[in-house]
KEKE-3310 file (N, C-alpha, C; in steps of 0.2 Angstrom, whole numbers, plus 5000, padded with zeros to 4 digits):
npx = (5277:5269:5253:5249:5245:5231:5223:5207:5196:5181:5170:5158:5145:5137:5144:5159:5170:5183:5195:5206:5213:5220:5224:5211:5206:5199:5206:5203:5189:5181:5168:5161:5146:5136:5122:5113:5113:5107:5094:5084:5081:5075:5082:5098:5110:5121:5131:5132:5136:5149:5156:5156:5163:5176:5178:5178:5188:5202:5201:5194:5203:5214:5208:5206:5219:5223:5215:5218:5231:5242:5255:5254:5264:5265:5256:5253:5246:5234:5217:5203:5186:5181:5170:5153:5144:5142:5148:5156:5158:5165:5176:5183:5187:5195:5205:5211:5216:5225:5234:5239:5245:5255:5263:5267:5272:5266:5256:5241:5223:5209:5193:5177:5163:5151:5154:5162:5152:5149:5162:5165:5160:5169:5177:5170:5164:5173:5183:5174:5165:5170:5160:5148:5133:5129:5119:5116:5109:5104:5102:5104:5106:5101:5107:5110:5123:5135:5148:5163:5176:5180:5190:5194:5184:5169:5152:5138:5122:5109:5099:5092:5079:5074:5069:5079:5079:5081:5079:5066:5059:5063:5055:5042:5041:5041:5028:5021:5023:5034:5050:5065:5079:5067:5067:5072:5061:5049:5052:5051:5038:5032:5033:5023:5011:4999:5005:4998:4986:4985:4989:5001:5008:5020:5035:5041:5040:5032:5023:5027:5039:5045:5055:5063:5067:5073:5082:5081:5076:5062:5055:5048:5034:5028:5030:5022:5009:5007:5006:4994:4985:4986:4981:4968:4962:4963:4955:4943:4942:4946:4955:4972:4979:4993:5002:4999:5000:5014:5018:5013:5019:5033:5033:5031:5043:5053:5049:5051:5065:5071:5065:5071:5084:5087:5082:5092:5103:5099:5099:5112:5118:5124:5127:5128:5123:5127:5123:5123:5124:5115:5101:5100:5099:5086:5073:5062:5067:5078:5073:5064:5072:5081:5072:5067:5079:5084:5074:5078:5091:5102:5115:5115:5124:5125:5132:5135:5124:5131:5140:5133:5128:5137:5154:5172:5177:5173:5179:5192:5192:5190:5201:5211:5208:5211:5225:5230:5227:5236:5233:5236:5241:5231:5232:5240:5233:5220:5202:5186:5172:5156:5146:5151:5153:5147:5156:5168:5181:5192:5198)
npy = (5325:5324:5332:5345:5340:5342:5347:5347:5356:5356:5365:5372:5371:5358:5347:5339:5339:5332:5330:5324:5329:5327:5336:5334:5323:5314:5308:5304:5305:5310:5311:5317:5318:5329:5328:5320:5324:5336:5334:5331:5344:5350:5357:5366:5368:5379:5379:5366:5361:5366:5361:5347:5348:5350:5338:5329:5332:5328:5314:5312:5318:5309:5298:5301:5303:5290:5283:5288:5284:5292:5303:5316:5326:5325:5333:5347:5359:5368:5369:5378:5381:5397:5405:5407:5404:5396:5405:5399:5386:5388:5394:5384:5376:5384:5388:5376:5373:5384:5380:5368:5373:5381:5373:5364:5371:5375:5382:5391:5392:5401:5398:5401:5393:5391:5393:5382:5371:5371:5369:5356:5348:5347:5336:5326:5328:5334:5349:5364:5373:5389:5404:5398:5394:5393:5385:5385:5377:5375:5371:5383:5392:5399:5402:5410:5410:5417:5410:5414:5410:5397:5398:5411:5421:5424:5428:5434:5432:5432:5429:5421:5430:5428:5414:5400:5387:5373:5376:5380:5368:5361:5368:5367:5353:5352:5358:5348:5338:5330:5321:5329:5331:5339:5339:5326:5318:5325:5325:5311:5308:5316:5310:5301:5308:5319:5331:5341:5343:5353:5369:5379:5395:5404:5411:5428:5428:5434:5449:5465:5460:5452:5459:5466:5457:5447:5436:5432:5424:5418:5410:5411:5416:5406:5395:5401:5400:5387:5384:5391:5384:5371:5374:5379:5367:5359:5366:5364:5351:5341:5328:5329:5329:5323:5318:5325:5338:5338:5336:5346:5357:5354:5354:5368:5374:5368:5372:5386:5387:5379:5386:5400:5397:5392:5403:5412:5405:5408:5422:5425:5419:5406:5388:5379:5372:5371:5362:5363:5359:5354:5353:5350:5336:5334:5325:5329:5342:5338:5331:5340:5351:5344:5340:5353:5358:5350:5354:5367:5366:5365:5360:5350:5349:5339:5334:5318:5312:5310:5320:5332:5336:5345:5344:5338:5336:5346:5358:5355:5353:5366:5372:5366:5370:5384:5383:5378:5389:5398:5407:5418:5412:5413:5425:5420:5426:5427:5429:5422:5423:5425:5429:5429:5436:5432:5435:5434:5423:5418:5421)
npz = (4388:4403:4407:4419:4436:4445:4460:4466:4477:4485:4495:4497:4502:4509:4505:4506:4494:4485:4472:4459:4444:4428:4415:4405:4411:4423:4438:4451:4462:4476:4488:4503:4511:4521:4521:4528:4541:4540:4536:4546:4549:4539:4530:4525:4538:4543:4553:4556:4544:4542:4553:4549:4537:4543:4550:4539:4530:4530:4529:4517:4508:4509:4504:4491:4486:4488:4479:4467:4466:4469:4476:4488:4486:4472:4466:4456:4456:4466:4468:4474:4479:4481:4482:4476:4491:4508:4521:4532:4528:4516:4521:4528:4517:4510:4519:4521:4509:4507:4517:4512:4499:4504:4512:4502:4492:4481:4467:4470:4467:4469:4465:4456:4461:4454:4440:4440:4439:4426:4420:4423:4413:4403:4407:4403:4390:4383:4376:4379:4367:4360:4364:4370:4378:4395:4407:4423:4436:4452:4470:4476:4466:4450:4435:4419:4408:4397:4388:4384:4385:4395:4405:4405:4401:4405:4406:4415:4410:4415:4430:4445:4453:4465:4473:4469:4456:4462:4475:4475:4473:4484:4494:4489:4490:4504:4506:4501:4510:4509:4511:4515:4504:4493:4479:4472:4475:4471:4457:4455:4458:4449:4437:4437:4436:4428:4418:4412:4419:4429:4427:4432:4435:4424:4428:4424:4410:4401:4395:4402:4408:4399:4391:4400:4409:4402:4403:4416:4431:4441:4454:4465:4465:4459:4468:4478:4471:4471:4484:4487:4480:4486:4499:4496:4491:4503:4512:4507:4510:4501:4494:4491:4474:4473:4463:4452:4455:4457:4444:4437:4443:4441:4427:4424:4429:4422:4409:4409:4412:4401:4390:4391:4391:4378:4371:4374:4367:4354:4353:4356:4346:4346:4345:4355:4371:4388:4402:4420:4438:4452:4450:4437:4436:4435:4428:4419:4415:4408:4398:4391:4387:4379:4369:4364:4360:4350:4340:4338:4333:4341:4351:4365:4380:4394:4409:4416:4429:4441:4441:4443:4456:4470:4469:4470:4457:4448:4452:4451:4437:4432:4438:4431:4418:4420:4422:4410:4402:4406:4416:4430:4446:4462:4475:4491:4501:4499:4501:4506:4496:4498:4489:4476:4461:4444:4434:4439:4438:4443:4460)
capx = (5277:5262:5250:5249:5240:5227:5219:5202:5193:5175:5167:5154:5139:5137:5148:5166:5172:5190:5196:5212:5212:5226:5222:5204:5205:5198:5209:5199:5184:5178:5164:5158:5141:5133:5115:5108:5113:5103:5087:5079:5079:5072:5087:5105:5111:5128:5136:5133:5140:5156:5159:5156:5169:5182:5179:5178:5192:5208:5199:5192:5209:5218:5205:5207:5225:5224:5211:5222:5238:5248:5257:5252:5269:5265:5251:5256:5242:5228:5211:5198:5180:5182:5163:5149:5143:5141:5155:5159:5160:5170:5182:5186:5190:5200:5210:5215:5220:5231:5239:5242:5249:5261:5267:5270:5276:5262:5251:5234:5218:5203:5188:5170:5159:5145:5157:5164:5147:5150:5168:5165:5157:5175:5179:5165:5162:5179:5183:5168:5166:5170:5154:5143:5128:5129:5113:5118:5103:5105:5098:5104:5107:5099:5110:5112:5130:5138:5154:5168:5181:5178:5195:5195:5179:5162:5147:5131:5116:5103:5100:5086:5078:5072:5071:5082:5074:5081:5076:5058:5057:5063:5050:5036:5042:5038:5021:5017:5024:5039:5056:5070:5077:5061:5068:5071:5054:5045:5054:5049:5031:5029:5033:5017:5006:4997:5008:4993:4980:4986:4994:5004:5011:5027:5038:5045:5040:5027:5021:5033:5044:5049:5061:5067:5070:5073:5086:5081:5071:5058:5051:5044:5027:5026:5029:5016:5004:5006:5004:4987:4981:4985:4977:4961:4959:4963:4950:4937:4942:4948:4962:4977:4981:5000:5006:4997:5003:5021:5019:5012:5024:5039:5032:5032:5050:5057:5047:5054:5072:5073:5064:5075:5091:5087:5082:5099:5107:5097:5101:5119:5121:5127:5123:5130:5121:5130:5119:5126:5121:5111:5094:5101:5097:5079:5071:5058:5071:5082:5068:5061:5077:5083:5067:5067:5086:5084:5070:5082:5097:5106:5118:5115:5129:5124:5136:5131:5121:5136:5144:5128:5129:5143:5160:5178:5179:5171:5183:5198:5192:5191:5208:5215:5207:5215:5232:5231:5226:5241:5231:5241:5238:5228:5237:5239:5229:5213:5197:5181:5167:5149:5142:5155:5149:5149:5162:5175:5182:5198:5198)
capy = (5327:5324:5338:5346:5336:5347:5345:5352:5356:5359:5365:5378:5370:5353:5342:5339:5335:5332:5327:5325:5329:5328:5338:5334:5316:5313:5302:5301:5310:5307:5316:5316:5323:5329:5329:5316:5328:5342:5332:5332:5351:5352:5362:5366:5371:5381:5377:5358:5359:5368:5356:5341:5349:5349:5331:5325:5335:5324:5307:5313:5319:5303:5293:5303:5301:5283:5280:5290:5281:5297:5306:5323:5329:5325:5338:5353:5365:5367:5373:5378:5385:5403:5407:5409:5398:5397:5408:5394:5380:5391:5396:5378:5373:5389:5388:5370:5374:5388:5377:5364:5376:5384:5367:5360:5376:5374:5388:5391:5395:5401:5399:5402:5387:5391:5391:5375:5367:5371:5367:5349:5345:5345:5330:5321:5329:5338:5356:5368:5378:5396:5407:5394:5396:5389:5386:5382:5376:5371:5373:5390:5397:5398:5407:5409:5412:5417:5407:5415:5405:5394:5400:5419:5425:5422:5434:5432:5436:5432:5425:5421:5436:5426:5407:5396:5381:5368:5379:5380:5361:5359:5371:5363:5347:5353:5359:5341:5333:5325:5321:5333:5337:5338:5338:5320:5315:5328:5322:5304:5308:5320:5305:5297:5313:5322:5338:5346:5343:5359:5374:5384:5401:5404:5418:5432:5426:5438:5456:5469:5456:5449:5462:5469:5451:5442:5430:5431:5418:5420:5405:5413:5417:5399:5392:5403:5398:5380:5384:5393:5378:5366:5377:5379:5360:5357:5370:5360:5344:5337:5325:5332:5325:5325:5317:5330:5344:5338:5336:5353:5361:5352:5357:5375:5376:5365:5376:5392:5386:5377:5392:5405:5395:5392:5410:5415:5403:5411:5429:5426:5416:5400:5382:5374:5374:5367:5363:5360:5360:5348:5352:5347:5329:5333:5321:5333:5347:5335:5329:5346:5355:5340:5341:5359:5360:5347:5358:5373:5364:5367:5354:5351:5345:5339:5329:5313:5314:5310:5327:5337:5339:5348:5339:5341:5336:5352:5363:5353:5354:5373:5374:5363:5375:5390:5382:5377:5395:5402:5412:5419:5410:5418:5426:5416:5430:5428:5428:5419:5428:5422:5431:5430:5438:5427:5437:5432:5416:5416:5426)
capz = (4395:4406:4409:4427:4441:4448:4466:4467:4484:4485:4502:4497:4506:4513:4502:4505:4488:4483:4466:4455:4437:4424:4409:4405:4413:4430:4441:4457:4464:4482:4491:4509:4512:4528:4520:4532:4547:4539:4534:4551:4550:4532:4526:4527:4544:4541:4558:4555:4538:4543:4557:4545:4533:4547:4551:4533:4525:4529:4527:4510:4504:4509:4500:4484:4484:4487:4473:4461:4467:4469:4483:4489:4483:4465:4464:4453:4458:4471:4466:4479:4479:4485:4482:4481:4496:4515:4523:4536:4524:4511:4525:4529:4511:4508:4524:4520:4502:4508:4521:4507:4495:4507:4514:4496:4488:4474:4466:4473:4463:4472:4459:4456:4462:4449:4434:4440:4437:4418:4418:4424:4407:4399:4409:4399:4383:4379:4377:4378:4362:4361:4363:4372:4383:4401:4412:4430:4440:4458:4476:4477:4460:4443:4431:4412:4407:4390:4390:4378:4386:4402:4410:4405:4398:4407:4408:4417:4406:4419:4436:4449:4457:4472:4474:4463:4454:4467:4481:4475:4473:4491:4497:4487:4493:4511:4506:4500:4515:4506:4514:4512:4499:4490:4472:4469:4477:4466:4451:4454:4458:4443:4431:4437:4436:4422:4418:4409:4423:4433:4424:4436:4432:4422:4430:4420:4403:4396:4396:4403:4410:4393:4389:4406:4413:4396:4404:4423:4433:4447:4456:4471:4463:4457:4474:4481:4468:4473:4491:4487:4477:4491:4504:4493:4492:4510:4515:4504:4512:4495:4494:4486:4469:4474:4457:4447:4457:4456:4437:4434:4445:4437:4420:4424:4430:4416:4403:4409:4411:4394:4385:4392:4389:4371:4368:4374:4362:4348:4353:4357:4340:4348:4344:4361:4377:4393:4408:4426:4444:4455:4447:4430:4436:4435:4422:4415:4412:4403:4392:4388:4384:4373:4363:4361:4357:4343:4335:4337:4330:4347:4354:4373:4384:4401:4412:4420:4436:4447:4441:4444:4463:4471:4469:4469:4450:4445:4454:4448:4430:4431:4439:4425:4412:4421:4421:4403:4399:4408:4421:4436:4452:4467:4481:4497:4506:4496:4506:4503:4494:4498:4484:4471:4454:4439:4429:4442:4437:4448:4465)
cpx = (5269:5259:5250:5244:5237:5223:5214:5198:5187:5171:5162:5147:5140:5140:5155:5169:5180:5192:5203:5211:5219:5224:5214:5202:5205:5201:5206:5195:5180:5174:5161:5152:5138:5125:5111:5108:5108:5095:5082:5077:5076:5076:5094:5106:5119:5133:5137:5137:5147:5159:5160:5162:5176:5183:5181:5185:5198:5206:5198:5198:5213:5215:5206:5214:5226:5221:5215:5229:5243:5249:5255:5258:5269:5260:5255:5252:5236:5223:5206:5192:5181:5175:5160:5147:5142:5148:5159:5162:5166:5177:5186:5190:5196:5206:5214:5219:5226:5236:5243:5247:5255:5265:5270:5273:5272:5257:5244:5229:5212:5198:5181:5166:5154:5148:5160:5159:5147:5156:5169:5163:5163:5178:5176:5165:5168:5178:5176:5169:5166:5163:5148:5138:5128:5123:5115:5111:5104:5101:5098:5105:5104:5102:5111:5119:5132:5146:5159:5173:5180:5184:5196:5189:5172:5158:5140:5126:5110:5104:5093:5085:5076:5074:5074:5077:5075:5078:5068:5056:5057:5057:5043:5036:5039:5031:5017:5019:5030:5045:5061:5076:5072:5062:5068:5064:5049:5046:5051:5041:5028:5029:5026:5010:5005:5000:5003:4987:4980:4991:4995:5007:5018:5030:5042:5046:5036:5027:5027:5039:5049:5055:5066:5070:5070:5077:5086:5076:5068:5054:5047:5037:5024:5025:5023:5009:5002:5004:4997:4983:4980:4980:4970:4958:4958:4957:4943:4937:4943:4955:4966:4979:4989:5004:5005:5000:5011:5022:5018:5017:5031:5039:5033:5039:5054:5055:5051:5062:5074:5071:5069:5082:5092:5086:5088:5103:5105:5100:5108:5122:5126:5123:5125:5127:5124:5126:5122:5122:5116:5104:5094:5099:5090:5077:5067:5062:5075:5079:5066:5066:5080:5079:5067:5074:5086:5080:5074:5089:5103:5109:5118:5120:5127:5128:5132:5129:5126:5140:5139:5128:5136:5148:5166:5180:5178:5176:5190:5198:5193:5198:5212:5214:5211:5223:5234:5231:5231:5239:5235:5237:5235:5233:5235:5235:5222:5208:5191:5176:5160:5145:5146:5152:5152:5154:5168:5176:5187:5198:5205)
cpy = (5327:5331:5339:5342:5342:5344:5350:5351:5360:5359:5371:5377:5364:5347:5343:5335:5337:5328:5328:5324:5331:5330:5339:5326:5316:5307:5299:5307:5307:5313:5313:5321:5323:5330:5326:5320:5334:5340:5333:5339:5354:5357:5362:5370:5373:5379:5370:5357:5361:5363:5349:5342:5348:5342:5327:5326:5330:5317:5307:5314:5313:5298:5295:5302:5294:5280:5282:5287:5286:5300:5313:5328:5329:5330:5344:5360:5363:5372:5373:5382:5391:5407:5405:5402:5401:5400:5403:5389:5382:5392:5389:5376:5378:5389:5381:5370:5378:5384:5372:5367:5379:5378:5364:5365:5376:5380:5386:5395:5395:5403:5399:5395:5386:5389:5384:5370:5366:5367:5359:5345:5343:5339:5324:5322:5333:5345:5359:5373:5385:5399:5401:5397:5391:5390:5382:5382:5372:5373:5380:5395:5394:5404:5405:5413:5412:5415:5409:5410:5403:5397:5408:5423:5422:5428:5431:5436:5437:5428:5425:5427:5434:5418:5404:5390:5375:5370:5379:5373:5359:5362:5368:5356:5347:5354:5352:5336:5328:5326:5326:5329:5334:5336:5331:5317:5318:5325:5315:5304:5312:5315:5301:5302:5315:5330:5343:5347:5350:5363:5379:5389:5400:5411:5421:5430:5430:5445:5460:5466:5453:5452:5464:5463:5445:5435:5429:5426:5421:5414:5405:5413:5410:5395:5394:5401:5391:5379:5386:5387:5373:5368:5377:5372:5357:5360:5367:5353:5339:5334:5328:5327:5326:5324:5322:5337:5344:5339:5343:5358:5360:5355:5364:5377:5374:5370:5382:5391:5384:5383:5397:5403:5395:5398:5413:5412:5406:5418:5430:5422:5410:5393:5376:5377:5369:5368:5359:5362:5354:5347:5350:5340:5328:5330:5325:5339:5344:5333:5335:5350:5351:5341:5347:5361:5356:5351:5364:5372:5366:5360:5355:5346:5345:5333:5324:5315:5315:5317:5333:5340:5342:5343:5342:5341:5342:5357:5361:5354:5361:5375:5371:5368:5381:5389:5381:5384:5400:5407:5412:5416:5415:5419:5422:5420:5431:5426:5425:5425:5424:5423:5433:5431:5433:5428:5436:5425:5413:5422:5429)
cpz = (4397:4408:4417:4430:4445:4454:4466:4474:4484:4492:4502:4501:4511:4511:4503:4499:4486:4477:4463:4448:4434:4417:4409:4407:4421:4433:4447:4459:4470:4486:4497:4510:4519:4527:4525:4539:4546:4538:4539:4552:4544:4528:4529:4533:4544:4546:4557:4549:4539:4547:4553:4540:4537:4548:4545:4529:4524:4527:4519:4506:4504:4504:4493:4482:4483:4481:4467:4461:4466:4476:4482:4485:4475:4462:4462:4455:4462:4469:4471:4478:4484:4486:4476:4486:4503:4518:4528:4532:4519:4515:4527:4523:4509:4512:4523:4514:4503:4512:4516:4502:4498:4509:4508:4491:4481:4474:4468:4468:4467:4466:4461:4456:4456:4442:4434:4438:4429:4416:4418:4418:4403:4401:4405:4392:4379:4380:4375:4372:4364:4360:4364:4377:4389:4405:4418:4434:4446:4464:4477:4472:4454:4439:4424:4411:4399:4392:4383:4379:4394:4407:4410:4403:4399:4409:4410:4413:4410:4425:4440:4453:4464:4473:4468:4462:4460:4473:4481:4475:4480:4495:4495:4490:4500:4511:4505:4505:4513:4510:4511:4510:4495:4482:4469:4470:4472:4459:4450:4453:4451:4437:4431:4436:4429:4422:4415:4413:4427:4430:4429:4432:4430:4424:4425:4413:4398:4399:4397:4405:4404:4391:4395:4409:4408:4399:4412:4425:4440:4448:4462:4470:4462:4463:4478:4478:4470:4480:4491:4485:4482:4496:4502:4494:4499:4513:4513:4506:4506:4495:4489:4480:4468:4467:4452:4449:4456:4449:4434:4437:4442:4430:4420:4425:4424:4410:4403:4408:4404:4389:4385:4390:4381:4368:4369:4369:4355:4348:4353:4351:4342:4347:4350:4367:4382:4399:4414:4432:4446:4452:4440:4430:4435:4428:4417:4411:4407:4397:4388:4384:4378:4367:4360:4357:4350:4338:4333:4334:4335:4350:4362:4376:4391:4404:4415:4427:4441:4447:4442:4451:4464:4472:4468:4461:4447:4446:4451:4441:4428:4433:4433:4419:4413:4420:4414:4399:4401:4413:4427:4442:4457:4472:4487:4502:4504:4502:4503:4501:4493:4492:4478:4464:4449:4434:4432:4442:4443:4453:4465)
residu = (MET:ALA:GLU:PRO:LEU:ILE:LEU:GLY:ILE:GLU:THR:SER:CYS:ASP:GLU:THR:GLY:ILE:ALA:LEU:VAL:ARG:GLY:ARG:GLU:LEU:LEU:ALA:ASP:VAL:THR:ALA:SER:SER:MET:ASP:GLU:HIS:ALA:ARG:TYR:GLY:GLY:ILE:ILE:PRO:GLU:ILE:ALA:SER:ARG:ALA:HIS:LEU:GLU:SER:PHE:VAL:PRO:THR:LEU:ASP:ALA:THR:LEU:GLU:ARG:ALA:ASN:VAL:ASP:LEU:ALA:ASP:VAL:ASP:ALA:ILE:THR:VAL:THR:ALA:GLY:PRO:GLY:LEU:VAL:GLY:SER:LEU:THR:VAL:GLY:VAL:SER:ALA:ALA:LYS:ALA:LEU:ALA:LEU:ALA:LEU:GLY:LYS:PRO:LEU:PHE:GLY:VAL:ASN:HIS:ILE:ILE:GLY:HIS:ILE:ALA:VAL:ASP:GLU:LEU:VAL:ASN:GLY:GLU:ILE:PRO:THR:ASN:SER:ILE:GLY:LEU:VAL:VAL:SER:GLY:GLY:HIS:SER:SER:LEU:LEU:ARG:ILE:GLY:ASP:ILE:ALA:THR:ASP:VAL:GLU:GLU:LEU:GLY:ALA:THR:LEU:ASP:ASP:ALA:ALA:GLY:GLU:ALA:PHE:ASP:LYS:VAL:GLY:ARG:LEU:LEU:GLY:LEU:PRO:TYR:PRO:GLY:GLY:PRO:HIS:ILE:ASP:ARG:LEU:SER:ARG:GLU:GLY:ASP:ARG:ASP:ALA:ILE:ARG:PHE:PRO:ARG:GLY:LEU:VAL:GLY:GLY:ARG:HIS:LYS:GLU:LYS:HIS:GLN:TYR:ASP:PHE:SER:PHE:SER:GLY:LEU:LYS:THR:ALA:VAL:ALA:ARG:TYR:ILE:GLU:GLY:LEU:GLU:ALA:GLU:GLY:VAL:GLU:LEU:PRO:VAL:VAL:ASP:ILE:ALA:ALA:GLY:PHE:SER:GLU:SER:VAL:ALA:ASP:VAL:LEU:SER:ALA:LYS:ALA:LEU:ALA:ALA:CYS:GLU:THR:GLN:GLY:THR:ASP:THR:LEU:VAL:ILE:GLY:GLY:GLY:PHE:SER:ALA:ASN:SER:ARG:LEU:ARG:ASP:LEU:VAL:THR:GLU:ARG:ALA:GLU:GLN:ALA:GLY:VAL:THR:VAL:ARG:ILE:PRO:PRO:ILE:ARG:TYR:CYS:THR:ASP:ASN:GLY:ALA:MET:ILE:ALA:ALA:LEU:GLY:SER:ALA:LEU:VAL:ARG:ALA:GLY:VAL:GLU:PRO:SER:SER:LEU:ASP:ILE:THR:VAL:ASP:THR:ALA:MET:PRO:MET:ASN:VAL:ILE:ARG:ALA)
# end
């Protein structure tokens, strides 16, 4: 007997992602992004994102069904991001999911976007082992998770206290005069620079912070340090060593993320680290965490770059895990939660 067919809907920020998953097999995944509409402003404009979701939803759904060669009536359950995210964007997706669930008479699951970034790895690397560590790094979130079971038992060990990793990259990109989003441009430039030429600070890694914020992250101070460094050179009329600044900044972020993630593996007694989120596409983070994991005897699972940014596949994958685990569906009167806590998997 075939496993249930799960429709996943993702609209937490500026991507309208819809996917179909059966078991741990991805049948179709289509994403419409409004990134180009935000680039002129140097960041996401919530109202523009919400309107883009309204315009993109039906065409994206139709394209997904066509690509998978299935009818909407074939869907067995509907999964949608209920939080965290932008309230307008979330509301579009949840409202559409409720309408579909009601019209089709199918169960609805409102799920946690951040946990979806980890769940998507099951579509590539199979079942996530019990008692794994998850590192989610994106434009708005940097979180360390203990994963007892991806469908029923997730605990947040630590999170960003201010800027997330991806957010810090975008802000430093603006300081360097790079196009939005700054992350990919800094990553590219950093590969040309000397990462030892400029040592920027590492947030929450030593002194009194080591125990109190063992698993937490802070990149605001790093961003400020880069800004002060640039201001100093500009005041002296010195040409900015852009590639070295990019390399030194990238090294600081990758150093902290990888060190804390592997420390969590050690203290939690696990040999599996799963990394997800848009910033997991960063080349230096991938190289450094892989190098350190090999030394520590930890297996690192990072999905391909196409699954790193927001997409419907991650939501469908988490929904599929919930169905397999026999988790009760959400109520049709669920509301969105812009700050959904990490221990909430299903709203």
